[in-house]
MARFI-732790 format. One record per atom (N, C-alpha, C, O): x, y, z; residue in three letters; residue number from 0. Coordinates in Angstrom, 1 decimal. Layout:
N
TORVO   east  north     up type seq
TORVO      X      Y      Z  ALA NUM
...
This chain:
138
TORVO   east  north     up type seq
TORVO   15.3  -27.9    3.3  MET   0
TORVO   15.2  -26.8    2.4  MET   0
TORVO   13.7  -26.7    1.9  MET   0
TORVO   13.2  -25.6    1.9  MET   0
TORVO   13.1  -27.8    1.6  LEU   1
TORVO   11.7  -27.8    1.1  LEU   1
TORVO   10.8  -27.3    2.2  LEU   1
TORVO    9.8  -26.7    2.0  LEU   1
TORVO   11.1  -27.7    3.5  GLU   2
TORVO   10.3  -27.3    4.6  GLU   2
TORVO   10.3  -25.8    4.8  GLU   2
TORVO    9.3  -25.2    5.0  GLU   2
TORVO   11.5  -25.2    4.6  GLY   3
TORVO   11.6  -23.8    4.7  GLY   3
TORVO   10.9  -23.1    3.7  GLY   3
TORVO   10.2  -22.0    3.9  GLY   3
TORVO   10.9  -23.6    2.4  PHE   4
TORVO   10.2  -23.0    1.3  PHE   4
TORVO    8.7  -23.1    1.6  PHE   4
TORVO    7.9  -22.2    1.3  PHE   4
TORVO    8.2  -24.3    2.1  ARG   5
TORVO    6.8  -24.4    2.4  ARG   5
TORVO    6.4  -23.4    3.4  ARG   5
TORVO    5.3  -22.8    3.3  ARG   5
TORVO    7.2  -23.2    4.5  ASP   6
TORVO    6.9  -22.3    5.5  ASP   6
TORVO    6.8  -20.8    4.9  ASP   6
TORVO    5.9  -20.1    5.3  ASP   6
TORVO    7.7  -20.5    4.0  PHE   7
TORVO    7.7  -19.2    3.4  PHE   7
TORVO    6.4  -19.0    2.6  PHE   7
TORVO    5.8  -18.0    2.6  PHE   7
TORVO    6.0  -20.0    1.8  ILE   8
TORVO    4.8  -19.9    0.9  ILE   8
TORVO    3.6  -19.8    1.8  ILE   8
TORVO    2.6  -19.1    1.4  ILE   8
TORVO    3.5  -20.6    2.8  MET   9
TORVO    2.3  -20.6    3.6  MET   9
TORVO    2.2  -19.4    4.6  MET   9
TORVO    1.2  -19.3    5.3  MET   9
TORVO    3.2  -18.6    4.7  ARG  10
TORVO    3.2  -17.5    5.5  ARG  10
TORVO    2.1  -16.5    5.0  ARG  10
TORVO    1.8  -16.5    3.8  ARG  10
TORVO    1.4  -15.9    5.9  GLY  11
TORVO    0.2  -15.0    5.6  GLY  11
TORVO    0.6  -13.9    4.6  GLY  11
TORVO   -0.3  -13.6    3.7  GLY  11
TORVO    1.8  -13.4    4.6  ASN  12
TORVO    2.1  -12.3    3.7  ASN  12
TORVO    2.1  -12.7    2.3  ASN  12
TORVO    1.6  -11.9    1.4  ASN  12
TORVO    2.6  -13.9    2.0  VAL  13
TORVO    2.6  -14.3    0.6  VAL  13
TORVO    1.2  -14.6    0.0  VAL  13
TORVO    0.9  -14.2   -1.1  VAL  13
TORVO    0.4  -15.2    0.9  ILE  14
TORVO   -1.0  -15.4    0.4  ILE  14
TORVO   -1.7  -14.1    0.2  ILE  14
TORVO   -2.5  -14.0   -0.7  ILE  14
TORVO   -1.6  -13.2    1.2  ASP  15
TORVO   -2.2  -11.9    1.1  ASP  15
TORVO   -1.7  -11.2   -0.2  ASP  15
TORVO   -2.5  -10.5   -0.9  ASP  15
TORVO   -0.5  -11.3   -0.5  LEU  16
TORVO    0.1  -10.7   -1.7  LEU  16
TORVO   -0.5  -11.3   -3.0  LEU  16
TORVO   -0.9  -10.5   -3.9  LEU  16
TORVO   -0.7  -12.6   -3.0  ALA  17
TORVO   -1.3  -13.3   -4.2  ALA  17
TORVO   -2.7  -12.8   -4.4  ALA  17
TORVO   -3.1  -12.6   -5.5  ALA  17
TORVO   -3.5  -12.7   -3.3  VAL  18
TORVO   -4.9  -12.3   -3.4  VAL  18
TORVO   -4.9  -10.8   -3.8  VAL  18
TORVO   -5.8  -10.5   -4.7  VAL  18
TORVO   -4.0  -10.0   -3.4  GLY  19
TORVO   -3.9   -8.6   -3.8  GLY  19
TORVO   -3.7   -8.5   -5.3  GLY  19
TORVO   -4.2   -7.6   -5.9  GLY  19
TORVO   -2.8   -9.3   -5.8  VAL  20
TORVO   -2.4   -9.2   -7.2  VAL  20
TORVO   -3.7   -9.6   -8.1  VAL  20
TORVO   -3.9   -9.0   -9.1  VAL  20
TORVO   -4.4  -10.7   -7.6  VAL  21
TORVO   -5.5  -11.1   -8.4  VAL  21
TORVO   -6.6  -10.0   -8.4  VAL  21
TORVO   -7.2   -9.7   -9.4  VAL  21
TORVO   -6.9   -9.5   -7.2  ILE  22
TORVO   -7.9   -8.4   -7.1  ILE  22
TORVO   -7.5   -7.2   -7.8  ILE  22
TORVO   -8.3   -6.5   -8.5  ILE  22
TORVO   -6.2   -6.9   -7.8  GLY  23
TORVO   -5.7   -5.7   -8.5  GLY  23
TORVO   -5.8   -5.9  -10.0  GLY  23
TORVO   -6.2   -4.9  -10.7  GLY  23
TORVO   -5.6   -7.1  -10.5  SER  24
TORVO   -5.8   -7.3  -11.9  SER  24
TORVO   -7.2   -7.1  -12.3  SER  24
TORVO   -7.5   -6.5  -13.4  SER  24
TORVO   -8.1   -7.7  -11.5  ALA  25
TORVO   -9.6   -7.5  -11.8  ALA  25
TORVO  -10.0   -6.1  -11.8  ALA  25
TORVO  -10.8   -5.6  -12.6  ALA  25
TORVO   -9.5   -5.3  -10.8  PHE  26
TORVO   -9.8   -3.9  -10.6  PHE  26
TORVO   -9.3   -3.1  -11.7  PHE  26
TORVO   -9.9   -2.1  -12.1  PHE  26
TORVO   -8.1   -3.5  -12.3  THR  27
TORVO   -7.5   -2.7  -13.4  THR  27
TORVO   -8.5   -2.7  -14.6  THR  27
TORVO   -8.6   -1.7  -15.3  THR  27
TORVO   -9.1   -3.8  -14.8  ALA  28
TORVO  -10.1   -3.9  -16.0  ALA  28
TORVO  -11.2   -2.9  -15.8  ALA  28
TORVO  -11.7   -2.3  -16.7  ALA  28
TORVO  -11.7   -2.8  -14.5  ILE  29
TORVO  -12.8   -1.8  -14.3  ILE  29
TORVO  -12.3   -0.4  -14.5  ILE  29
TORVO  -13.0    0.4  -15.1  ILE  29
TORVO  -11.1    0.0  -14.0  VAL  30
TORVO  -10.6    1.3  -14.1  VAL  30
TORVO  -10.3    1.6  -15.6  VAL  30
TORVO  -10.6    2.7  -16.1  VAL  30
TORVO   -9.8    0.7  -16.3  THR  31
TORVO   -9.5    0.9  -17.8  THR  31
TORVO  -10.8    1.1  -18.5  THR  31
TORVO  -10.9    2.0  -19.3  THR  31
TORVO  -11.8    0.4  -18.2  ALA  32
TORVO  -13.1    0.6  -18.9  ALA  32
TORVO  -13.7    1.9  -18.5  ALA  32
TORVO  -14.2    2.6  -19.4  ALA  32
TORVO  -13.6    2.4  -17.3  PHE  33
TORVO  -14.0    3.7  -16.9  PHE  33
TORVO  -13.3    4.8  -17.6  PHE  33
TORVO  -13.9    5.7  -18.1  PHE  33
TORVO  -12.0    4.6  -17.7  SER  34
TORVO  -11.2    5.6  -18.3  SER  34
TORVO  -11.4    5.7  -19.8  SER  34
TORVO  -11.6    6.8  -20.4  SER  34
TORVO  -11.5    4.5  -20.5  THR  35
TORVO  -11.7    4.5  -21.9  THR  35
TORVO  -13.1    5.0  -22.3  THR  35
TORVO  -13.2    5.8  -23.3  THR  35
TORVO  -14.1    4.7  -21.5  ASN  36
TORVO  -15.5    5.1  -21.9  ASN  36
TORVO  -16.0    6.3  -21.3  ASN  36
TORVO  -17.0    6.9  -21.8  ASN  36
TORVO  -15.4    6.8  -20.2  ILE  37
TORVO  -15.9    8.0  -19.5  ILE  37
TORVO  -14.9    9.2  -19.6  ILE  37
TORVO  -15.1   10.3  -20.1  ILE  37
TORVO  -13.7    8.9  -19.0  ILE  38
TORVO  -12.7    9.9  -18.9  ILE  38
TORVO  -12.1   10.4  -20.3  ILE  38
TORVO  -12.1   11.6  -20.5  ILE  38
TORVO  -11.7    9.5  -21.1  ASN  39
TORVO  -11.1    9.8  -22.4  ASN  39
TORVO  -12.1   10.7  -23.3  ASN  39
TORVO  -11.6   11.7  -23.8  ASN  39
TORVO  -13.4   10.3  -23.4  PRO  40
TORVO  -14.3   11.2  -24.2  PRO  40
TORVO  -14.4   12.6  -23.6  PRO  40
TORVO  -14.5   13.6  -24.3  PRO  40
TORVO  -14.4   12.7  -22.2  LEU  41
TORVO  -14.4   14.0  -21.6  LEU  41
TORVO  -13.2   14.8  -21.9  LEU  41
TORVO  -13.3   16.0  -22.3  LEU  41
TORVO  -12.0   14.2  -21.9  ILE  42
TORVO  -10.8   14.9  -22.1  ILE  42
TORVO  -10.7   15.3  -23.6  ILE  42
TORVO  -10.3   16.4  -24.0  ILE  42
TORVO  -11.2   14.4  -24.5  SER  43
TORVO  -11.2   14.6  -25.9  SER  43
TORVO  -12.1   15.8  -26.3  SER  43
TORVO  -11.8   16.6  -27.2  SER  43
TORVO  -13.2   16.0  -25.5  SER  44
TORVO  -14.1   17.1  -25.8  SER  44
TORVO  -13.4   18.4  -25.5  SER  44
TORVO  -13.8   19.4  -26.1  SER  44
TORVO  -12.4   18.4  -24.6  LEU  45
TORVO  -11.7   19.6  -24.3  LEU  45
TORVO  -10.7   20.0  -25.4  LEU  45
TORVO  -10.5   21.2  -25.7  LEU  45
TORVO  -10.2   19.0  -26.0  GLY  46
TORVO   -9.2   19.2  -27.1  GLY  46
TORVO   -9.8   19.6  -28.4  GLY  46
TORVO   -9.1   20.4  -29.1  GLY  46
TORVO  -11.0   19.2  -28.7  GLY  47
TORVO  -11.6   19.6  -29.9  GLY  47
TORVO  -11.1   18.9  -31.1  GLY  47
TORVO  -11.5   19.3  -32.2  GLY  47
TORVO  -10.3   17.9  -31.0  THR  48
TORVO   -9.8   17.1  -32.1  THR  48
TORVO  -10.0   15.7  -31.9  THR  48
TORVO  -10.4   15.2  -30.8  THR  48
TORVO   -9.7   14.9  -32.9  ASP  49
TORVO   -9.9   13.4  -32.8  ASP  49
TORVO   -8.8   12.9  -31.9  ASP  49
TORVO   -8.9   11.8  -31.4  ASP  49
TORVO   -7.7   13.6  -31.8  TYR  50
TORVO   -6.5   13.0  -31.1  TYR  50
TORVO   -6.7   13.1  -29.6  TYR  50
TORVO   -6.2   12.3  -28.8  TYR  50
TORVO   -7.3   14.2  -29.1  GLY  51
TORVO   -7.4   14.4  -27.7  GLY  51
TORVO   -6.9   15.7  -27.3  GLY  51
TORVO   -6.8   16.6  -28.1  GLY  51
TORVO   -6.5   15.8  -26.1  PHE  52
TORVO   -6.0   17.1  -25.5  PHE  52
TORVO   -4.4   17.1  -25.7  PHE  52
TORVO   -3.7   16.4  -24.9  PHE  52
TORVO   -4.0   17.9  -26.7  GLY  53
TORVO   -2.5   17.9  -26.9  GLY  53
TORVO   -2.3   18.7  -28.2  GLY  53
TORVO   -3.2   19.3  -28.8  GLY  53
TORVO   -1.0   18.6  -28.7  PHE  54
TORVO   -0.7   19.3  -30.0  PHE  54
TORVO    0.5   18.6  -30.6  PHE  54
TORVO    1.2   17.8  -30.0  PHE  54
TORVO    0.6   18.8  -31.9  ASN  55
TORVO    1.8   18.3  -32.7  ASN  55
TORVO    3.0   19.2  -32.5  ASN  55
TORVO    2.9   20.4  -32.7  ASN  55
TORVO    4.1   18.6  -32.1  ALA  56
TORVO    5.3   19.4  -32.0  ALA  56
TORVO    5.8   19.9  -33.3  ALA  56
TORVO    6.3   21.0  -33.5  ALA  56
TORVO    5.6   19.1  -34.3  ILE  57
TORVO    5.9   19.4  -35.7  ILE  57
TORVO    4.6   19.4  -36.5  ILE  57
TORVO    4.0   18.3  -36.6  ILE  57
TORVO    4.0   20.5  -36.9  PRO  58
TORVO    2.7   20.6  -37.5  PRO  58
TORVO    2.7   19.6  -38.7  PRO  58
TORVO    3.6   19.6  -39.5  PRO  58
TORVO    1.6   18.9  -38.8  GLY  59
TORVO    1.4   17.9  -39.9  GLY  59
TORVO    2.0   16.6  -39.7  GLY  59
TORVO    1.7   15.7  -40.5  GLY  59
TORVO    2.8   16.4  -38.6  ASN  60
TORVO    3.4   15.1  -38.4  ASN  60
TORVO    2.8   14.5  -37.2  ASN  60
TORVO    3.0   14.9  -36.0  ASN  60
TORVO    1.9   13.5  -37.4  ASP  61
TORVO    1.2   12.8  -36.3  ASP  61
TORVO    2.1   12.1  -35.3  ASP  61
TORVO    1.7   11.8  -34.2  ASP  61
TORVO    3.3   11.7  -35.8  ALA  62
TORVO    4.2   11.0  -34.9  ALA  62
TORVO    4.7   11.9  -33.8  ALA  62
TORVO    5.3   11.4  -32.8  ALA  62
TORVO    4.6   13.2  -33.9  THR  63
TORVO    5.1   14.1  -32.9  THR  63
TORVO    4.0   14.7  -32.0  THR  63
TORVO    4.2   15.7  -31.3  THR  63
TORVO    2.9   14.0  -32.0  PHE  64
TORVO    1.7   14.5  -31.2  PHE  64
TORVO    2.0   14.3  -29.7  PHE  64
TORVO    2.3   13.2  -29.3  PHE  64
TORVO    2.0   15.4  -28.9  LEU  65
TORVO    2.2   15.3  -27.5  LEU  65
TORVO    0.8   15.2  -26.9  LEU  65
TORVO    0.0   16.2  -26.8  LEU  65
TORVO    0.5   14.0  -26.4  ASN  66
TORVO   -0.9   13.7  -25.9  ASN  66
TORVO   -1.0   13.9  -24.4  ASN  66
TORVO   -0.7   13.0  -23.6  ASN  66
TORVO   -1.4   15.1  -24.0  PHE  67
TORVO   -1.5   15.5  -22.6  PHE  67
TORVO   -2.8   14.8  -22.0  PHE  67
TORVO   -2.9   14.6  -20.8  PHE  67
TORVO   -3.7   14.5  -22.9  GLY  68
TORVO   -4.9   13.8  -22.5  GLY  68
TORVO   -4.6   12.4  -21.9  GLY  68
TORVO   -5.2   12.0  -20.9  GLY  68
TORVO   -3.7   11.7  -22.5  ALA  69
TORVO   -3.3   10.4  -22.1  ALA  69
TORVO   -2.6   10.5  -20.7  ALA  69
TORVO   -2.8    9.6  -19.8  ALA  69
TORVO   -1.8   11.5  -20.5  LEU  70
TORVO   -1.1   11.7  -19.2  LEU  70
TORVO   -2.2   12.0  -18.2  LEU  70
TORVO   -2.1   11.5  -17.0  LEU  70
TORVO   -3.1   12.9  -18.5  LEU  71
TORVO   -4.1   13.2  -17.5  LEU  71
TORVO   -5.0   12.0  -17.2  LEU  71
TORVO   -5.4   11.8  -16.0  LEU  71
TORVO   -5.3   11.2  -18.2  THR  72
TORVO   -6.0    9.9  -17.9  THR  72
TORVO   -5.2    9.0  -17.0  THR  72
TORVO   -5.8    8.4  -16.1  THR  72
TORVO   -3.9    8.9  -17.2  ALA  73
TORVO   -3.1    8.0  -16.3  ALA  73
TORVO   -3.1    8.5  -14.9  ALA  73
TORVO   -3.1    7.7  -14.0  ALA  73
TORVO   -3.0    9.9  -14.7  ILE  74
TORVO   -3.0   10.4  -13.4  ILE  74
TORVO   -4.4   10.2  -12.7  ILE  74
TORVO   -4.4    9.8  -11.5  ILE  74
TORVO   -5.5   10.3  -13.5  ILE  75
TORVO   -6.8   10.1  -12.9  ILE  75
TORVO   -6.9    8.6  -12.6  ILE  75
TORVO   -7.5    8.3  -11.5  ILE  75
TORVO   -6.4    7.7  -13.4  ASN  76
TORVO   -6.5    6.3  -13.1  ASN  76
TORVO   -5.7    6.0  -11.8  ASN  76
TORVO   -6.2    5.2  -11.0  ASN  76
TORVO   -4.6    6.6  -11.7  PHE  77
TORVO   -3.8    6.3  -10.5  PHE  77
TORVO   -4.5    6.8   -9.2  PHE  77
TORVO   -4.6    6.1   -8.2  PHE  77
TORVO   -5.1    8.0   -9.3  LEU  78
TORVO   -5.8    8.5   -8.1  LEU  78
TORVO   -7.1    7.7   -7.8  LEU  78
TORVO   -7.4    7.5   -6.6  LEU  78
TORVO   -7.8    7.2   -8.8  LEU  79
TORVO   -8.9    6.3   -8.6  LEU  79
TORVO   -8.5    5.0   -7.9  LEU  79
TORVO   -9.1    4.6   -7.0  LEU  79
TORVO   -7.4    4.4   -8.5  ILE  80
TORVO   -7.0    3.1   -7.9  ILE  80
TORVO   -6.5    3.4   -6.4  ILE  80
TORVO   -6.8    2.6   -5.6  ILE  80
TORVO   -5.7    4.4   -6.2  ALA  81
TORVO   -5.3    4.7   -4.9  ALA  81
TORVO   -6.4    4.9   -3.9  ALA  81
TORVO   -6.4    4.5   -2.7  ALA  81
TORVO   -7.4    5.7   -4.3  ALA  82
TORVO   -8.6    5.9   -3.5  ALA  82
TORVO   -9.3    4.7   -3.1  ALA  82
TORVO   -9.7    4.5   -2.0  ALA  82
TORVO   -9.5    3.8   -4.1  VAL  83
TORVO  -10.3    2.6   -3.9  VAL  83
TORVO   -9.4    1.6   -3.0  VAL  83
TORVO  -10.0    1.0   -2.0  VAL  83
TORVO   -8.1    1.5   -3.2  VAL  84
TORVO   -7.3    0.7   -2.4  VAL  84
TORVO   -7.3    1.2   -1.0  VAL  84
TORVO   -7.4    0.4    0.0  VAL  84
TORVO   -7.2    2.5   -0.8  TYR  85
TORVO   -7.2    3.0    0.6  TYR  85
TORVO   -8.5    2.7    1.3  TYR  85
TORVO   -8.6    2.3    2.4  TYR  85
TORVO   -9.7    3.0    0.6  SER  86
TORVO  -11.0    2.9    1.2  SER  86
TORVO  -11.4    1.4    1.4  SER  86
TORVO  -12.1    1.2    2.4  SER  86
TORVO  -11.0    0.5    0.6  LEU  87
TORVO  -11.4   -0.9    0.7  LEU  87
TORVO  -10.4   -1.7    1.4  LEU  87
TORVO  -10.8   -2.8    1.9  LEU  87
TORVO   -9.1   -1.4    1.5  ILE  88
TORVO   -8.1   -2.2    2.1  ILE  88
TORVO   -7.4   -1.5    3.3  ILE  88
TORVO   -7.5   -2.1    4.4  ILE  88
TORVO   -6.8   -0.4    3.1  VAL  89
TORVO   -6.0    0.2    4.1  VAL  89
TORVO   -6.9    0.7    5.3  VAL  89
TORVO   -6.6    0.4    6.4  VAL  89
TORVO   -7.9    1.5    5.0  ALA  90
TORVO   -8.8    2.0    6.1  ALA  90
TORVO   -9.4    0.9    7.0  ALA  90
TORVO   -9.3    0.9    8.2  ALA  90
TORVO  -10.0   -0.2    6.4  PRO  91
TORVO  -10.5   -1.2    7.2  PRO  91
TORVO   -9.5   -2.0    8.0  PRO  91
TORVO   -9.7   -2.4    9.1  PRO  91
TORVO   -8.3   -2.2    7.4  MET  92
TORVO   -7.2   -2.9    8.1  MET  92
TORVO   -6.7   -2.0    9.3  MET  92
TORVO   -6.4   -2.6   10.4  MET  92
TORVO   -6.6   -0.7    9.1  ASN  93
TORVO   -6.3    0.1   10.3  ASN  93
TORVO   -7.3    0.1   11.4  ASN  93
TORVO   -7.0    0.0   12.5  ASN  93
TORVO   -8.6    0.1   11.0  LYS  94
TORVO   -9.7    0.0   12.0  LYS  94
TORVO   -9.6   -1.3   12.7  LYS  94
TORVO   -9.8   -1.4   13.9  LYS  94
TORVO   -9.4   -2.4   12.0  LEU  95
TORVO   -9.3   -3.7   12.6  LEU  95
TORVO   -8.1   -3.8   13.5  LEU  95
TORVO   -8.2   -4.4   14.6  LEU  95
TORVO   -7.0   -3.3   13.1  ASP  96
TORVO   -5.8   -3.3   14.0  ASP  96
TORVO   -6.1   -2.5   15.3  ASP  96
TORVO   -5.7   -2.9   16.4  ASP  96
TORVO   -6.8   -1.3   15.1  GLU  97
TORVO   -7.1   -0.5   16.3  GLU  97
TORVO   -8.0   -1.3   17.2  GLU  97
TORVO   -7.9   -1.2   18.5  GLU  97
TORVO   -9.0   -2.0   16.7  MET  98
TORVO   -9.9   -2.8   17.5  MET  98
TORVO   -9.2   -3.9   18.2  MET  98
TORVO   -9.5   -4.2   19.4  MET  98
TORVO   -8.3   -4.5   17.6  GLN  99
TORVO   -7.5   -5.6   18.2  GLN  99
TORVO   -6.6   -5.1   19.3  GLN  99
TORVO   -6.5   -5.7   20.4  GLN  99
TORVO   -6.0   -3.9   19.1  LYS 100
TORVO   -5.2   -3.3   20.2  LYS 100
TORVO   -6.1   -3.0   21.4  LYS 100
TORVO   -5.6   -3.2   22.6  LYS 100
TORVO   -7.3   -2.5   21.2  ARG 101
TORVO   -8.2   -2.2   22.3  ARG 101
TORVO   -8.6   -3.5   23.0  ARG 101
TORVO   -8.7   -3.5   24.3  ARG 101
TORVO   -8.8   -4.5   22.3  ARG 102
TORVO   -9.2   -5.8   22.9  ARG 102
TORVO   -8.1   -6.4   23.8  ARG 102
TORVO   -8.3   -7.0   24.8  ARG 102
TORVO   -6.8   -6.2   23.3  ARG 103
TORVO   -5.7   -6.7   24.1  ARG 103
TORVO   -5.3   -5.8   25.2  ARG 103
TORVO   -4.4   -6.1   26.0  ARG 103
TORVO   -5.9   -4.6   25.3  GLY 104
TORVO   -5.7   -3.7   26.4  GLY 104
TORVO   -4.5   -2.8   26.2  GLY 104
TORVO   -3.9   -2.2   27.1  GLY 104
TORVO   -4.1   -2.6   24.9  ILE 105
TORVO   -3.0   -1.7   24.6  ILE 105
TORVO   -3.6   -0.3   24.4  ILE 105
TORVO   -4.4   -0.1   23.5  ILE 105
TORVO   -3.1    0.6   25.2  SER 106
TORVO   -3.6    2.0   25.2  SER 106
TORVO   -2.8    2.8   24.2  SER 106
TORVO   -1.6    2.7   24.3  SER 106
TORVO   -3.5    3.5   23.3  GLU 107
TORVO   -2.7    4.4   22.4  GLU 107
TORVO   -2.2    5.6   23.1  GLU 107
TORVO   -1.2    6.3   22.6  GLU 107
TORVO   -2.8    6.0   24.3  ASP 108
TORVO   -2.4    7.2   25.0  ASP 108
TORVO   -1.1    6.9   25.7  ASP 108
TORVO   -0.3    7.8   25.9  ASP 108
TORVO   -0.8    5.7   26.1  GLU 109
TORVO    0.4    5.3   26.8  GLU 109
TORVO    1.5    5.1   25.8  GLU 109
TORVO    1.5    4.3   25.0  GLU 109
TORVO    2.6    6.0   26.0  PRO 110
TORVO    3.7    5.9   25.0  PRO 110
TORVO    4.5    4.6   25.2  PRO 110
TORVO    4.6    4.1   26.3  PRO 110
TORVO    4.9    4.0   24.1  ALA 111
TORVO    5.7    2.8   24.1  ALA 111
TORVO    7.1    3.1   24.8  ALA 111
TORVO    7.6    4.3   24.6  ALA 111
TORVO    7.7    2.2   25.5  PRO 112
TORVO    9.0    2.5   26.1  PRO 112
TORVO   10.0    2.7   25.0  PRO 112
TORVO   10.0    2.1   23.9  PRO 112
TORVO   11.0    3.6   25.3  THR 113
TORVO   12.0    3.9   24.4  THR 113
TORVO   13.1    2.8   24.4  THR 113
TORVO   13.1    1.9   25.3  THR 113
TORVO   13.9    2.8   23.4  ASP 114
TORVO   15.0    1.8   23.3  ASP 114
TORVO   15.9    1.8   24.5  ASP 114
TORVO   16.3    0.8   25.1  ASP 114
TORVO   16.2    3.0   25.0  THR 115
TORVO   17.1    3.2   26.1  THR 115
TORVO   16.4    2.6   27.4  THR 115
TORVO   17.1    2.0   28.2  THR 115
TORVO   15.1    2.8   27.6  GLU 116
TORVO   14.4    2.3   28.7  GLU 116
TORVO   14.5    0.7   28.7  GLU 116
TORVO   14.7    0.1   29.7  GLU 116
TORVO   14.2    0.2   27.5  LEU 117
TORVO   14.2   -1.3   27.4  LEU 117
TORVO   15.6   -1.9   27.6  LEU 117
TORVO   15.8   -2.9   28.3  LEU 117
TORVO   16.6   -1.2   27.1  LEU 118
TORVO   18.0   -1.7   27.3  LEU 118
TORVO   18.4   -1.6   28.7  LEU 118
TORVO   19.2   -2.4   29.2  LEU 118
TORVO   18.0   -0.5   29.4  THR 119
TORVO   18.3   -0.4   30.8  THR 119
TORVO   17.7   -1.5   31.6  THR 119
TORVO   18.3   -2.0   32.5  THR 119
TORVO   16.4   -1.8   31.3  GLU 120
TORVO   15.7   -2.9   32.0  GLU 120
TORVO   16.4   -4.2   31.8  GLU 120
TORVO   16.6   -5.0   32.7  GLU 120
TORVO   16.9   -4.5   30.6  ILE 121
TORVO   17.6   -5.7   30.2  ILE 121
TORVO   18.9   -5.8   31.0  ILE 121
TORVO   19.3   -6.8   31.5  ILE 121
TORVO   19.6   -4.6   31.0  ARG 122
TORVO   20.9   -4.6   31.7  ARG 122
TORVO   20.7   -4.9   33.2  ARG 122
TORVO   21.5   -5.6   33.8  ARG 122
TORVO   19.7   -4.3   33.8  ASP 123
TORVO   19.4   -4.5   35.2  ASP 123
TORVO   19.1   -6.0   35.5  ASP 123
TORVO   19.5   -6.6   36.5  ASP 123
TORVO   18.3   -6.6   34.6  LEU 124
TORVO   18.0   -8.0   34.8  LEU 124
TORVO   19.2   -8.9   34.7  LEU 124
TORVO   19.4   -9.8   35.5  LEU 124
TORVO   20.1   -8.6   33.7  LEU 125
TORVO   21.3   -9.4   33.5  LEU 125
TORVO   22.3   -9.2   34.7  LEU 125
TORVO   22.9  -10.1   35.2  LEU 125
TORVO   22.3   -8.0   35.2  ALA 126
TORVO   23.2   -7.7   36.4  ALA 126
TORVO   22.7   -8.5   37.6  ALA 126
TORVO   23.5   -8.9   38.4  ALA 126
TORVO   21.4   -8.6   37.7  GLY 127
TORVO   20.8   -9.4   38.9  GLY 127
TORVO   21.1  -10.8   38.7  GLY 127
TORVO   21.3  -11.5   39.7  GLY 127
TORVO   21.2  -11.4   37.5  GLN 128
TORVO   21.6  -12.8   37.3  GLN 128
TORVO   23.0  -13.1   37.6  GLN 128
TORVO   23.3  -14.2   38.1  GLN 128
TORVO   23.9  -12.1   37.4  ASN 129
TORVO   25.3  -12.4   37.6  ASN 129
TORVO   25.8  -12.2   39.1  ASN 129
TORVO   27.0  -12.5   39.3  ASN 129
TORVO   25.0  -11.7   40.0  ARG 130
TORVO   25.4  -11.6   41.4  ARG 130
TORVO   25.5  -12.9   42.0  ARG 130
TORVO   24.6  -13.8   41.8  ARG 130
TORVO   26.5  -13.1   42.8  PRO 131
TORVO   26.6  -14.4   43.6  PRO 131
TORVO   25.4  -14.6   44.5  PRO 131
TORVO   25.0  -13.6   45.2  PRO 131
TORVO   24.8  -15.8   44.5  GLY 132
TORVO   23.7  -16.1   45.4  GLY 132
TORVO   22.4  -15.6   44.9  GLY 132
TORVO   21.4  -15.8   45.5  GLY 132
TORVO   22.4  -15.0   43.7  SER 133
TORVO   21.1  -14.6   43.1  SER 133
TORVO   20.4  -15.7   42.4  SER 133
TORVO   21.1  -16.6   41.9  SER 133
TORVO   19.1  -15.7   42.3  THR 134
TORVO   18.4  -16.8   41.6  THR 134
TORVO   18.4  -16.5   40.1  THR 134
TORVO   18.3  -15.3   39.7  THR 134
TORVO   18.5  -17.5   39.4  GLN 135
TORVO   18.4  -17.4   37.9  GLN 135
TORVO   17.0  -17.2   37.5  GLN 135
TORVO   16.1  -17.7   38.0  GLN 135
TORVO   16.8  -16.4   36.4  LEU 136
TORVO   15.5  -16.2   35.9  LEU 136
TORVO   15.2  -17.4   35.0  LEU 136
TORVO   16.1  -18.0   34.5  LEU 136
TORVO   13.9  -17.8   35.0  PRO 137
TORVO   13.5  -19.0   34.2  PRO 137
TORVO   13.9  -18.8   32.7  PRO 137
TORVO   13.6  -19.8   32.0  PRO 137
């Protein structure tokens, strides 16, 4: 049981995930600072009040303030994080995968065999094994 757990932990996906969480946490601090110090003041300047871009559902009651500026900031944060993750992680990994396929001689123009073609090939191989006098595959 411990050996299986060790194999699971040492598998590349778990280590990659741990590195991603640490880098994501560090990057969140950068995005939060950018939003707090750049985006929020710009959005507040549109609203013309100390609260930001929004309004009170019940006039005079600050607890009913609908803060559209905070929603807009969250959307901008998400788009910034998604853009950085794509440009720094996804795009280079796709390029690396493409280079490795080229090195192995896998052509992208050549379509992969369909499930039916693979199953037909397996059936034919098994049928060849079951014939009397036929040689067994290694």
